[in-house]
N, CA, C and O of each residue as an XYZ file, in Angstrom:
804
protein
N     -20.758     -8.953      7.032
C     -19.787     -9.671      6.503
C     -18.799     -8.948      5.540
O     -17.770     -9.507      5.159
N     -19.172     -7.572      5.123
C     -18.641     -6.314      4.632
C     -17.472     -5.871      5.614
O     -16.354     -5.566      5.199
N     -17.860     -5.864      7.050
C     -16.506     -5.142      8.139
C     -15.595     -6.456      8.327
O     -14.404     -6.161      8.420
N     -15.756     -7.279      8.374
C     -15.470     -8.191      8.386
C     -14.293     -8.691      7.144
O     -13.192     -9.145      7.453
N     -14.691     -8.537      5.904
C     -14.286     -8.420      4.939
C     -12.911     -8.154      4.430
O     -11.969     -8.744      3.901
N     -13.527     -6.077      5.173
C     -12.673     -4.843      4.942
C     -11.575     -4.906      5.887
O     -10.518     -4.320      5.654
N     -11.782     -5.646      7.037
C     -11.025     -5.457      8.286
C      -9.624     -6.981      7.323
O      -8.644     -6.330      6.961
N      -9.510     -7.830      7.113
C      -9.073     -9.120      6.708
C      -8.248     -8.920      5.604
O      -7.215     -9.585      5.528
N      -8.658     -7.752      4.344
C      -7.784     -7.693      3.357
C      -7.005     -5.867      3.719
O      -6.225     -5.401      2.889
N      -7.313     -5.183      4.804
C      -6.583     -4.055      4.168
C      -5.332     -4.582      4.278
O      -4.773     -4.453      3.189
N      -4.678     -5.077      5.020
C      -2.858     -5.562      4.915
C      -2.986     -7.096      3.815
O      -2.283     -8.059      4.122
N      -3.559     -7.155      3.049
C      -3.141     -8.164      2.255
C      -2.850     -7.556      0.531
O      -3.423     -6.727     -0.176
N      -1.299     -8.732      0.292
C      -1.213     -8.294     -1.281
C      -1.274    -10.272     -1.542
O      -1.108    -11.327     -0.930
N      -1.690     -9.636     -3.111
C      -2.272    -10.846     -3.829
C      -1.377    -11.066     -4.922
O      -1.682    -10.406     -5.915
N      -0.451    -11.729     -5.037
C       0.504    -12.519     -6.031
C       0.317    -13.888     -6.897
O      -0.262    -14.869     -6.431
N       0.770    -13.851     -7.971
C       0.022    -14.725     -9.016
C      -0.182    -14.132    -10.027
O       0.071    -12.930    -10.094
N      -0.767    -14.924    -11.226
C      -0.377    -14.600    -12.566
C      -2.149    -14.188    -12.833
O      -2.604    -13.463    -11.949
N      -3.046    -14.552    -13.847
C      -3.854    -13.898    -14.454
C      -5.674    -13.819    -13.611
O      -6.608    -13.020    -13.542
N      -5.262    -15.436    -13.033
C      -6.754    -15.567    -11.969
C      -6.464    -14.255    -10.727
O      -7.353    -13.566    -10.227
N      -5.102    -14.172    -10.452
C      -4.645    -13.326     -9.178
C      -5.505    -11.687     -9.622
O      -6.244    -11.027     -8.892
N      -5.155    -11.443    -10.796
C      -5.524    -10.424    -11.281
C      -7.344     -9.568    -11.230
O      -7.952     -8.516    -11.035
N      -7.479    -11.144    -11.607
C      -8.860    -11.096    -11.720
C      -9.591    -10.847    -10.543
O     -10.527    -10.108    -10.241
N      -8.667    -11.945     -9.779
C      -9.570    -12.052     -8.048
C      -9.616    -11.098     -7.641
O     -10.713    -10.785     -7.178
N      -8.019     -9.643     -7.528
C      -8.428     -8.423     -6.802
C      -9.842     -7.567     -7.621
O     -10.706     -6.998     -6.952
N      -9.863     -7.607     -8.970
C     -10.763     -7.079     -9.439
C     -12.793     -7.395     -8.471
O     -13.694     -6.749     -7.937
N     -12.456     -8.675     -8.808
C     -13.771     -9.080     -8.154
C     -14.183     -8.388     -6.952
O     -15.226     -7.777     -6.717
N     -12.931     -8.650     -6.074
C     -12.610     -8.373     -4.479
C     -13.227     -6.933     -4.226
O     -14.006     -6.457     -3.400
N     -12.550     -6.482     -5.269
C     -12.598     -4.591     -4.878
C     -13.892     -4.468     -5.855
O     -14.612     -3.683     -5.237
N     -14.393     -4.731     -6.736
C     -15.855     -4.118     -6.972
C     -16.880     -5.188     -6.184
O     -18.074     -4.889     -6.197
N     -16.551     -6.194     -5.625
C     -17.686     -6.756     -4.927
C     -17.540     -6.445     -3.326
O     -18.478     -6.708     -2.573
N     -16.397     -5.907     -2.870
C     -16.909     -5.269     -1.637
C     -16.356     -3.820     -1.249
O     -16.236     -3.218     -0.182
N     -16.038     -3.491     -2.745
C     -16.041     -1.963     -2.676
C     -14.708     -1.363     -1.894
O     -14.777     -0.256     -1.360
N     -13.748     -1.984     -1.864
C     -12.772     -1.809     -1.652
C     -11.064     -0.765     -2.678
O     -10.734     -1.100     -3.816
N     -10.588     -0.018     -2.168
C      -9.703      0.194     -3.211
C      -8.284      0.311     -2.602
O      -7.485      1.127     -3.063
N      -7.893     -0.698     -1.318
C      -6.509     -0.810     -0.589
C      -5.762     -2.323     -1.041
O      -4.667     -2.750     -0.674
N      -6.614     -2.864     -1.829
C      -5.861     -4.493     -1.988
C      -4.597     -4.148     -2.974
O      -4.477     -3.264     -3.823
N      -3.696     -5.182     -2.543
C      -2.549     -4.470     -3.386
C      -2.130     -5.665     -3.811
O      -2.387     -6.658     -3.131
N      -1.543     -5.752     -4.794
C      -1.284     -7.273     -5.977
C      -0.022     -6.844     -6.983
O       0.173     -5.840     -7.668
N       0.827     -8.194     -6.732
C       1.826     -8.232     -7.719
C       1.537     -9.594     -8.309
O       1.687    -10.761     -7.948
N       1.120     -9.039     -9.234
C       0.562    -10.452    -10.200
C       0.105     -9.644    -12.105
O      -0.432     -8.616    -12.519
N       0.669    -10.762    -12.647
C       0.579    -10.576    -14.217
C      -0.263    -11.272    -15.144
O      -0.746    -12.117    -14.390
N      -0.529    -11.386    -15.742
C      -1.478    -12.243    -17.018
C      -0.250    -13.176    -17.520
O       0.793    -12.633    -17.883
N      -0.385    -14.573    -17.536
C       0.697    -15.448    -18.298
C       2.032    -15.547    -17.020
O       3.154    -15.763    -17.477
N       1.941    -15.434    -15.878
C       3.348    -15.432    -15.095
C       3.218    -16.219    -14.938
O       2.048    -16.588    -14.836
N       4.700    -17.540    -14.718
C       5.157    -18.713    -14.266
C       5.682    -18.083    -12.824
O       5.717    -16.916    -12.436
N       5.939    -18.888    -12.410
C       6.416    -19.067    -11.085
C       8.151    -18.775    -11.049
O       8.708    -18.337    -10.042
N       8.757    -19.049    -12.123
C      10.171    -18.122    -12.539
C      10.067    -16.503    -12.535
O      10.877    -15.674    -12.121
N       8.914    -16.350    -13.080
C       8.828    -14.960    -13.265
C       8.371    -14.126    -12.328
O       8.512    -12.903    -12.317
N       7.659    -14.991    -11.307
C       7.090    -14.595    -10.102
C       8.210    -14.470     -9.370
O       8.474    -13.283     -9.180
N       8.909    -15.154     -8.925
C      10.002    -14.681     -8.143
C      11.033    -13.676     -8.528
O      11.748    -13.178     -7.658
N      11.156    -13.333     -9.861
C      11.714    -11.997     -9.970
C      11.319    -10.901     -9.671
O      12.123    -10.039     -9.318
N      10.024    -10.667     -9.737
C       8.687     -9.696     -9.329
C       9.087     -9.845     -8.122
O      10.118     -9.218     -7.877
N       8.598    -10.523     -7.156
C       8.859    -10.705     -5.358
C      10.077     -9.744     -5.323
O       9.957     -8.551     -5.045
N      11.565    -10.498     -5.702
C      12.575     -9.989     -5.604
C      12.865     -8.305     -5.402
O      13.412     -7.514     -4.634
N      11.974     -8.372     -6.852
C      12.230     -6.812     -7.111
C      11.117     -5.689     -6.203
O      11.336     -4.487     -6.054
N       9.948     -6.421     -5.687
C       8.931     -5.554     -4.992
C       8.675     -5.798     -3.769
O       7.844     -5.023     -3.296
N       9.250     -6.935     -2.748
C       9.109     -7.030     -1.857
C       8.864     -6.440     -0.977
O       8.021     -6.730     -0.128
N       9.708     -5.287     -1.012
C       9.462     -3.642      0.026
C       8.643     -3.474      0.060
O       8.319     -3.161      1.206
N       7.388     -3.462     -1.017
C       6.075     -3.084     -0.705
C       4.588     -3.654     -0.315
O       3.478     -3.154     -0.133
N       5.277     -5.240     -0.277
C       4.299     -5.704      0.041
C       4.156     -5.423      1.333
O       5.000     -4.860      2.030
N       2.297     -6.092      1.935
C       1.823     -6.120      3.292
C       2.325     -7.553      4.153
O       2.830     -8.558      3.652
N       2.038     -7.317      5.502
C       2.371     -8.570      6.355
C       1.760     -9.714      5.605
O       2.481    -10.708      5.517
N       0.559     -9.775      5.038
C      -0.223    -10.115      4.668
C       0.126    -10.834      3.026
O       0.320    -10.028      2.116
N       0.190    -12.260      2.727
C       0.491    -12.115      1.318
C      -0.466    -13.746      0.996
O      -0.356    -14.740      1.713
N      -1.344    -13.651     -0.214
C      -1.948    -14.562     -0.813
C      -1.319    -14.551     -2.002
O      -0.988    -13.641     -2.763
N      -1.157    -16.349     -2.041
C      -0.415    -16.545     -3.304
C      -0.726    -17.794     -4.214
O      -0.668    -19.007     -4.013
N      -1.013    -17.163     -5.088
C      -1.424    -18.547     -6.085
C      -0.672    -18.620     -7.561
O      -1.001    -17.939     -8.532
N       0.309    -19.502     -7.531
C       0.464    -20.005     -8.578
C       0.820    -20.935     -9.443
O       1.294    -21.751     -8.653
N       1.000    -21.644    -10.994
C       1.391    -22.365    -11.202
C       0.959    -23.128    -12.629
O       1.569    -23.836    -13.430
N      -0.439    -22.608    -12.531
C      -0.931    -23.039    -13.584
C      -0.302    -22.674    -15.027
O      -0.531    -23.578    -15.830
N       0.418    -21.615    -15.568
C       1.085    -21.321    -16.906
C       2.056    -22.415    -16.848
O       2.089    -23.294    -17.709
N       2.768    -22.376    -15.943
C       4.203    -23.723    -15.691
C       3.646    -24.906    -16.560
O       4.138    -25.343    -17.600
N       2.522    -25.326    -15.915
C       1.940    -27.015    -16.531
C       1.775    -26.181    -17.807
O       2.542    -26.693    -18.622
N       1.233    -25.289    -18.294
C       0.332    -25.218    -19.921
C       1.664    -25.179    -20.458
O       1.814    -26.013    -21.351
N       2.802    -24.400    -20.177
C       3.707    -23.848    -20.785
C       4.739    -25.307    -20.647
O       5.755    -25.298    -21.342
N       4.554    -26.175    -20.023
C       5.635    -27.332    -20.351
C       6.806    -27.399    -19.498
O       7.771    -28.149    -19.641
N       6.555    -26.266    -18.322
C       7.453    -26.520    -17.432
C       8.015    -27.654    -17.072
O       7.303    -28.464    -17.667
N       8.830    -28.284    -16.485
C       8.847    -29.864    -15.640
C       8.343    -29.137    -14.243
O       8.532    -28.016    -13.770
N       7.619    -30.295    -13.812
C       7.215    -30.273    -12.570
C       7.884    -30.106    -11.169
O       7.446    -29.732    -10.081
N       9.271    -30.577    -11.658
C      10.161    -30.305    -10.419
C      10.287    -29.012    -10.577
O       9.840    -28.426     -9.590
N      10.734    -28.241    -11.452
C      10.951    -27.055    -11.465
C      10.138    -26.249    -10.958
O      10.523    -25.447    -10.108
N       9.114    -26.287    -11.290
C       7.674    -25.691    -10.311
C       7.445    -25.891     -8.998
O       6.613    -25.154     -8.468
N       8.040    -26.797     -8.278
C       7.995    -27.230     -7.719
C       9.258    -26.511     -6.006
O       9.175    -26.207     -4.816
N      10.377    -26.632     -7.295
C      11.716    -25.574     -6.834
C      11.529    -23.990     -6.499
O      12.213    -23.404     -5.660
N      10.473    -23.366     -7.300
C      10.112    -22.263     -7.318
C       9.795    -22.000     -6.387
O      10.381    -21.327     -5.539
N       8.198    -22.767     -6.340
C       7.161    -22.311     -5.135
C       8.030    -22.772     -3.737
O       7.577    -22.341     -2.676
N       9.028    -23.467     -3.690
C       9.231    -23.819     -2.359
C      10.364    -22.618     -1.957
O      10.728    -22.527     -0.785
N      10.845    -21.798     -2.887
C      12.299    -20.387     -3.196
C      10.775    -19.513     -2.785
O      10.552    -19.192     -1.618
N      10.132    -19.303     -3.529
C       9.217    -18.095     -3.404
C       8.821    -18.071     -1.945
O       9.074    -17.118     -1.208
N       8.132    -19.265     -1.532
C       7.941    -19.691      0.045
C       8.848    -19.001      1.489
O       8.665    -18.167      2.376
N       9.697    -19.776      1.120
C      11.307    -19.222      2.154
C      11.876    -17.969      1.718
O      12.732    -17.524      2.483
N      11.640    -17.332      0.759
C      11.810    -15.942      0.690
C      11.224    -14.920      1.355
O      11.685    -13.978      1.999
N       9.870    -15.354      1.025
C       8.592    -14.439      1.981
C       8.577    -14.580      3.511
O       8.276    -13.719      4.337
N       9.053    -16.127      3.759
C       9.499    -16.302      5.196
C      10.188    -15.547      5.921
O       9.975    -15.146      7.065
N      11.658    -15.221      4.703
C      12.190    -14.500      5.159
C      12.543    -12.978      5.623
O      13.468    -12.353      6.142
N      11.055    -12.743      5.045
C      10.315    -11.304      4.573
C       9.678    -10.726      6.528
O       9.472     -9.633      7.055
N       9.558    -12.547      7.117
C       8.703    -12.243      7.998
C       6.986    -11.612      7.385
O       6.336    -10.685      7.869
N       6.720    -12.261      6.512
C       5.311    -12.116      5.333
C       4.579    -13.707      5.806
O       5.038    -14.831      5.602
N       2.988    -13.213      6.664
C       2.771    -14.291      6.769
C       1.801    -14.606      5.742
O       0.820    -13.883      5.570
N       2.067    -15.886      4.886
C       1.505    -16.281      3.081
C       0.854    -16.881      3.809
O       1.152    -17.395      4.887
N      -0.786    -16.835      2.855
C      -1.394    -17.740      2.082
C      -1.505    -18.286      0.822
O      -1.691    -17.602     -0.185
N      -1.395    -19.540      0.828
C      -0.842    -20.176     -0.459
C      -2.483    -21.089     -1.166
O      -3.201    -21.697     -0.373
N      -2.730    -21.046     -2.223
C      -3.891    -21.682     -2.707
C      -3.545    -22.393     -3.498
O      -2.864    -22.033     -4.458
N      -3.986    -23.762     -3.259
C      -4.127    -24.715     -4.334
C      -4.472    -24.474     -5.886
O      -4.772    -23.305     -6.129
N      -4.483    -25.059     -6.617
C      -5.063    -24.618     -8.249
C      -6.184    -25.195     -8.556
O      -6.485    -26.353     -8.266
N      -6.771    -24.503     -9.085
C      -8.437    -25.274     -9.083
C      -8.118    -26.174    -10.351
O      -7.246    -26.068    -11.214
N      -9.328    -27.273    -10.121
C      -8.794    -27.790    -11.136
C      -9.128    -27.472    -12.830
O     -10.019    -26.623    -12.832
N      -8.786    -27.798    -14.133
C      -8.970    -27.393    -15.027
C     -10.247    -28.096    -15.770
O     -10.766    -29.064    -15.215
N     -10.784    -27.599    -17.079
C     -11.620    -28.710    -17.689
C     -11.124    -29.039    -19.095
O     -11.873    -29.296    -20.038
N      -9.480    -28.999    -19.161
C      -8.928    -29.640    -20.263
C      -9.242    -31.059    -20.209
O      -9.250    -31.927    -19.336
N      -9.555    -30.967    -21.724
C      -9.218    -33.017    -22.312
C      -8.088    -33.547    -21.877
O      -7.931    -34.661    -21.376
N      -7.057    -32.462    -22.148
C      -5.758    -32.957    -21.533
C      -5.530    -34.080    -19.986
O      -5.565    -33.562    -18.870
N      -5.415    -34.868    -20.075
C      -5.261    -35.669    -19.098
C      -3.643    -35.503    -18.218
O      -3.389    -35.662    -17.024
N      -2.729    -35.113    -19.401
C      -1.700    -34.836    -18.664
C      -1.883    -33.619    -17.589
O      -1.861    -33.327    -16.393
N      -2.093    -33.102    -18.997
C      -2.487    -31.416    -17.516
C      -2.967    -31.338    -16.186
O      -2.439    -30.998    -15.127
N      -4.557    -31.898    -16.628
C      -5.000    -32.144    -14.955
C      -4.170    -33.199    -13.926
O      -4.282    -33.042    -12.710
N      -3.388    -34.210    -14.444
C      -2.625    -34.856    -13.609
C      -1.635    -33.601    -12.705
O      -1.510    -33.336    -11.510
N      -1.089    -33.072    -13.897
C       0.190    -31.991    -13.400
C      -0.743    -31.222    -12.265
O      -0.284    -31.395    -11.136
N      -1.716    -30.569    -12.293
C      -2.611    -30.126    -11.249
C      -2.161    -30.679    -10.228
O      -1.340    -30.360     -9.368
N      -3.037    -31.882    -10.496
C      -3.282    -32.497     -8.974
C      -1.921    -32.878     -8.488
O      -1.818    -33.105     -7.282
N      -0.835    -32.985     -9.263
C       0.589    -33.414     -8.566
C       1.020    -32.118     -8.015
O       1.744    -32.305     -7.038
N       0.864    -31.046     -8.247
C       1.097    -29.819     -7.894
C       0.533    -29.714     -6.769
O       1.269    -29.511     -5.803
N      -0.960    -29.820     -6.548
C      -1.369    -29.529     -5.435
C      -1.443    -30.355     -4.361
O      -2.048    -30.049     -3.334
N      -0.719    -31.654     -4.568
C      -0.247    -32.224     -3.577
C       0.799    -31.809     -3.041
O       0.710    -31.739     -1.815
N       1.991    -31.429     -3.575
C       3.165    -30.234     -3.244
C       3.082    -29.443     -2.431
O       3.679    -29.303     -1.363
N       1.655    -28.390     -3.345
C       1.734    -27.868     -2.376
C       1.333    -27.271     -0.970
O       1.633    -26.250     -0.351
N       0.147    -28.862     -0.641
C      -0.703    -28.849      0.601
C       0.743    -29.180      1.441
O       0.943    -28.651      2.535
N       1.688    -30.065      0.850
C       2.613    -30.682      2.031
C       3.345    -29.699      2.502
O       3.445    -29.207      3.626
N       3.967    -29.425      1.239
C       5.389    -28.280      1.462
C       4.674    -27.378      2.381
O       5.107    -27.318      3.532
N       4.003    -26.910      2.171
C       3.132    -25.562      3.305
C       2.789    -26.014      4.545
O       2.937    -25.385      5.593
N       2.182    -27.455      4.382
C       2.145    -27.312      5.865
C       3.169    -27.836      6.984
O       3.145    -27.635      8.199
N       4.205    -28.676      6.092
C       5.283    -28.339      6.812
C       6.044    -27.279      7.105
O       6.719    -27.386      8.129
N       6.133    -26.183      6.429
C       5.885    -25.042      6.755
C       5.699    -24.041      7.362
O       6.218    -22.928      7.439
N       4.564    -24.774      7.966
C       3.849    -23.969      8.603
C       2.916    -22.634      8.113
O       2.517    -21.906      9.022
N       2.746    -22.469      7.463
C       1.718    -21.474      6.438
C       0.337    -22.099      5.743
O       0.342    -23.164      5.125
N      -0.989    -21.172      5.964
C      -1.765    -21.690      5.432
C      -2.230    -21.913      4.285
O      -2.602    -20.958      3.601
N      -2.310    -23.120      3.845
C      -3.435    -23.573      2.687
C      -4.468    -23.353      2.535
O      -5.253    -24.047      3.182
N      -5.098    -22.191      1.534
C      -6.457    -22.486      1.075
C      -6.802    -23.070      0.103
O      -6.674    -22.601     -1.028
N      -7.450    -24.536      0.434
C      -7.882    -25.325     -0.474
C      -8.788    -25.547     -1.459
O      -9.537    -26.525     -1.460
N      -8.772    -24.620     -2.387
C      -9.273    -24.042     -3.356
C      -9.835    -25.171     -3.835
O     -10.966    -25.451     -3.438
N      -9.114    -26.103     -4.847
C      -9.546    -27.291     -4.913
C     -11.019    -28.124     -5.047
O     -11.668    -28.673     -5.938
N     -11.162    -27.797     -3.195
C     -12.150    -28.470     -2.723
C     -13.166    -28.365     -3.400
O     -13.845    -29.247     -3.925
N     -13.324    -26.910     -3.397
C     -14.720    -26.740     -4.080
C     -15.280    -27.456     -5.209
O     -16.455    -27.819     -5.257
N     -14.736    -27.581     -5.783
C     -14.731    -28.637     -7.426
C     -15.082    -29.671     -6.948
O     -15.195    -30.578     -7.773
N     -15.356    -29.971     -5.714
C     -15.196    -31.958     -5.764
C     -16.887    -32.243     -5.163
O     -17.381    -31.460     -4.352
N     -17.540    -33.274     -5.608
C     -16.810    -34.222     -6.643
C     -16.902    -33.397     -7.904
O     -17.993    -32.956     -8.265
N     -15.535    -33.120     -8.746
C     -15.930    -32.720    -10.263
C     -15.899    -33.561    -11.300
O     -15.357    -34.603    -11.668
N     -16.875    -32.529    -11.739
C     -17.864    -33.182    -13.558
C     -18.581    -31.896    -13.751
O     -18.998    -31.115    -12.895
N     -18.643    -31.828    -15.120
C     -19.003    -31.077    -15.739
C     -19.856    -29.935    -15.492
O     -19.708    -28.926    -16.182
N     -20.894    -29.992    -14.417
C     -21.983    -29.201    -14.212
C     -20.866    -27.839    -13.487
O     -21.293    -26.686    -13.430
N     -19.469    -28.194    -12.992
C     -18.662    -27.066    -12.479
C     -18.268    -25.726    -13.342
O     -17.669    -24.722    -12.959
N     -18.799    -26.042    -14.619
C     -18.441    -24.978    -15.834
C     -19.099    -23.637    -15.137
O     -18.453    -22.593    -15.224
N     -20.229    -23.632    -14.521
C     -20.439    -22.254    -13.805
C     -19.416    -21.706    -13.032
O     -19.574    -20.570    -12.586
N     -18.286    -22.389    -12.777
C     -17.327    -21.862    -11.870
C     -15.941    -21.201    -12.913
O     -14.852    -20.917    -12.414
N     -16.254    -21.037    -14.423
C     -15.501    -20.745    -15.021
C     -15.670    -19.671    -16.053
O     -16.661    -19.738    -16.780
N     -15.011    -18.913    -16.165
C     -15.383    -17.575    -17.321
C     -14.986    -18.653    -18.408
O     -14.235    -19.627    -18.472
N     -15.973    -17.906    -19.322
C     -15.281    -18.325    -20.823
C     -14.955    -17.517    -21.655
O     -15.622    -16.850    -22.446
N     -12.940    -17.650    -21.292
C     -12.248    -16.793    -21.826
C     -11.964    -17.444    -23.261
O     -11.562    -18.604    -23.171
N     -12.062    -17.045    -24.314
C     -11.402    -17.420    -25.816
C     -10.269    -18.129    -25.994
O      -9.665    -17.633    -25.042
N      -9.582    -18.810    -26.404
C      -8.286    -18.738    -27.112
C      -8.319    -19.699    -28.446
O      -8.671    -20.869    -28.598
N      -7.798    -18.698    -29.354
C      -8.081    -19.876    -30.692
C      -9.419    -20.013    -31.244
O      -9.717    -20.687    -32.230
N     -10.284    -19.240    -30.443
C     -11.530    -19.557    -30.995
C     -12.395    -20.542    -30.154
O     -13.527    -20.865    -30.515
N     -11.691    -21.098    -28.782
C     -12.384    -22.032    -27.923
C     -12.330    -21.735    -26.656
O     -11.180    -21.597    -26.240
N     -13.062    -21.607    -25.988
C     -12.871    -21.933    -24.217
C     -11.729    -22.089    -23.742
O     -11.077    -22.821    -24.486
N     -10.999    -21.662    -22.606
C      -9.728    -22.314    -22.237
C     -10.493    -23.290    -21.167
O     -10.035    -24.423    -21.016
N     -11.693    -22.865    -20.387
C     -12.070    -23.900    -19.315
C     -10.730    -23.573    -18.083
O     -10.372    -24.461    -17.310
N     -10.240    -22.474    -18.079
C      -9.028    -22.541    -17.280
C      -9.026    -21.050    -16.122
O      -8.268    -20.801    -15.185
N      -9.768    -20.559    -16.469
C     -10.187    -18.894    -15.797
C     -11.304    -19.292    -14.954
O     -12.233    -20.039    -15.262
N     -11.102    -18.720    -13.891
C     -12.300    -18.600    -12.903
C     -13.528    -17.510    -13.667
O     -13.373    -16.651    -14.536
N     -14.685    -17.934    -12.983
C     -16.213    -16.990    -13.175
C     -15.869    -15.912    -11.954
O     -14.778    -15.829    -11.389
N     -17.251    -14.967    -11.627
C     -16.660    -14.196    -10.903
C     -17.659    -15.122     -9.387
O     -17.423    -14.452     -8.382
N     -18.298    -15.954     -9.134
C     -18.917    -17.067     -8.647
C     -17.938    -17.435     -7.625
O     -17.952    -17.345     -6.398
N     -16.756    -18.045     -8.792
C     -15.699    -19.350     -7.681
C     -14.713    -18.085     -7.429
O     -13.824    -18.639     -6.782
N     -14.464    -17.204     -7.504
C     -13.804    -16.087     -6.925
C     -14.438    -15.076     -5.669
O     -13.815    -14.247     -5.006
N     -15.576    -15.362     -5.603
C     -16.563    -14.860     -4.928
C     -16.308    -16.158     -3.055
O     -16.385    -15.914     -1.851
N     -16.042    -17.290     -3.792
C     -15.979    -18.756     -2.697
C     -14.727    -18.370     -2.537
O     -14.435    -18.540     -1.353
N     -13.990    -18.008     -3.036
C     -12.484    -18.109     -3.246
C     -12.401    -16.977     -1.769
O     -12.350    -17.265     -0.573
N     -12.414    -15.778     -2.387
C     -12.353    -14.355     -1.504
C     -12.914    -15.150      0.273
O     -12.200    -15.096      1.275
N     -14.300    -15.810      0.224
C     -14.687    -16.357      1.663
C     -13.642    -17.179      2.159
O     -13.685    -17.371      3.375
N     -12.593    -17.785      1.452
C     -11.736    -18.752      1.791
C     -10.800    -18.158      2.578
O     -10.447    -18.432      3.725
N     -10.331    -17.054      1.598
C      -9.176    -16.082      2.159
C      -9.226    -15.296      3.405
O      -8.253    -15.022      4.108
N     -10.958    -14.820      3.695
C     -10.829    -14.337      4.714
C     -11.263    -14.855      5.855
O     -11.393    -14.084      6.806
N     -11.518    -15.973      5.988
C     -11.814    -16.783      6.786
C     -10.224    -17.440      7.388
O     -10.061    -17.941      8.501
N      -9.541    -17.332      6.698
C      -7.947    -17.843      6.566
C      -7.691    -16.588      7.439
O      -7.648    -16.846      8.642
N      -7.568    -15.695      7.210
C      -6.494    -14.546      7.423
C      -6.949    -14.082      8.662
O      -6.262    -13.247      9.250
N      -8.174    -14.554      9.240
C      -8.694    -13.931     10.468
C      -8.469    -14.572     11.704
O      -8.860    -14.185     12.805
N      -7.352    -16.281     11.263
C      -7.015    -16.764     12.592
C      -5.392    -16.735     12.495
O      -4.565    -16.617     11.591
N      -5.378    -16.890     13.770
C      -3.690    -15.885     14.038
C      -3.062    -17.100     13.382
O      -3.627    -18.128     13.008
N      -1.957    -16.818     13.329
C      -1.034    -17.597     12.357
C      -0.073    -18.612     13.018
O       0.515    -18.358     14.069
N       0.081    -20.047     12.186
C       0.835    -21.125     12.844
C       1.549    -20.830     13.692
O       1.359    -19.626     13.867
N       2.482    -21.268     14.544
C       4.112    -20.336     15.460
C       5.112    -20.262     15.106
O       5.968    -19.475     15.512
N       5.290    -21.622     13.699
C       6.225    -21.668     12.941
C       6.410    -21.013     11.243
O       7.331    -21.099     10.432
N       4.707    -20.174     11.189
C       4.787    -19.422      9.890
C       6.297    -18.869      9.603
O       6.893    -18.951      8.529
N       6.672    -18.410     10.553
C       7.954    -17.159     10.229
C       9.327    -17.914     10.647
O      10.358    -17.254     10.773
N       9.313    -19.331     10.860
C      10.449    -19.397     11.646
C      11.120    -20.419      9.743
O      10.384    -20.922      8.894
N      12.449    -20.361      9.740
C      13.171    -20.953      8.588
C      13.764    -22.045      8.497
O      14.979    -22.226      8.417
N      12.528    -23.175      8.511
C      12.619    -24.987      9.076
C      11.602    -25.356      7.883
O      10.707    -24.718      7.329
N      12.104    -26.622      7.726
C      11.265    -27.520      6.895
C      11.745    -27.927      5.873
O      12.632    -27.214      5.403
N      11.463    -28.921      5.280
C      11.903    -29.694      4.195
C      12.291    -29.351      2.798
O      11.218    -29.270      2.199
N      13.362    -29.081      1.878
C      13.697    -28.805      0.595
C      12.759    -29.648     -0.333
O      12.500    -30.843     -0.187
N      12.395    -28.988     -1.109
C      11.745    -29.453     -2.352
C      12.982    -30.374     -3.659
O      12.544    -30.801     -4.727
């Protein structure tokens, strides 16, 4: 598995928020690689990422992994604005002929049902828009099905104001995600992966 992992990740850039920052750390540590590029910061929203991508796209590899959106939800950004930004990011990367792998968001253990509903809503959009755009969807949320409290082993207990946030994933969850990315990256891109057509958000 090691050589396959190394081949799959050598030309990939990771885009997103603090989840992606930790993903890179787990990937490098578990597979002992140092060439995994990243354009991600903690607390990053879709609007922030649009700016980062426009400034640094020339440094990106031909393959990019994208996971973004949870900070929009937690900070109250309107769902339609998040959807518009995600579609803009995808279209921008496609113009640069980048092979995109976008992940759905994992469910949270928040008791706030509105947050959970927003995550599901964004995931439905990600799968629909990405599929119609010919790019690969990493269905991370399916690792948590059926979803129940036992899935806490997939969460890292990072504390906010004295309480665990139940948002950030654990090493075990990231290792599962890495496997999904590697499997997806080993497949040839969809014929329309670099074509500029598809729906508007």
